[in-house]
C-alpha positions, -999 to 999 in steps of 0.1 A, spaced: 0 0 0 12 35 -8 16 63 16 10 100 12 22 128 35 3 160 35 24 189 47 12 224 57 -24 213 64 -44 241 81 -52 233 117 -89 240 111 -90 214 82 -74 188 105 -99 196 132 -128 193 108 -115 160 94 -112 147 130 -148 157 137 -161 142 105 -142 110 113 -158 108 148 -193 114 133 -187 84 110 -172 63 138 -137 58 123 -102 71 126 -91 103 109 -68 83 87 -96 60 75 -118 91 70 -91 107 48 -88 74 28 -125 73 23 -126 109 11 -98 103 -14 -113 70 -26 -146 88 -33 -129 118 -50 -113 96 -76 -137 67 -80 -149 79 -114 -115 88 -127 -101 67 -155 -133 48 -161 -156 49 -190 -181 77 -185 -217 70 -196 -235 99 -211 -268 112 -198 -287 99 -229 -273 64 -224 -282 65 -187 -318 76 -194 -321 49 -221 -310 23 -195 -336 35 -170 -365 32 -195 -353 1 -214 -379 -26 -216 -409 -4 -210 -424 -10 -244 -416 23 -262 -400 12 -295 -407 41 -319 -378 60 -333 -374 95 -321 -362 118 -349 -330 137 -344 -337 174 -335 -302 187 -334 -298 217 -358 -335 222 -362 -350 256 -353 -370 257 -321 -407 257 -325 -433 268 -300 -455 241 -285 -489 236 -301 -515 228 -274 -546 233 -296 -543 202 -318 
């Protein structure tokens, strides 16, 4: 396992980390490890776009019609009368 030394850490940052660790019932060192783990958990991985995530959520609900591409089309006001 690697080690990191953080120098010149403000006293109030250290105190807040200690309070946060106590609230979570763990050591300050484990709290810092958890913060760092969460900070980089999505780095280097394949990011899934919003459209793909929405598609996954609604997959299998029975809507199979193609939705026409709207990119580059002028905006049109909604027609609520028809």
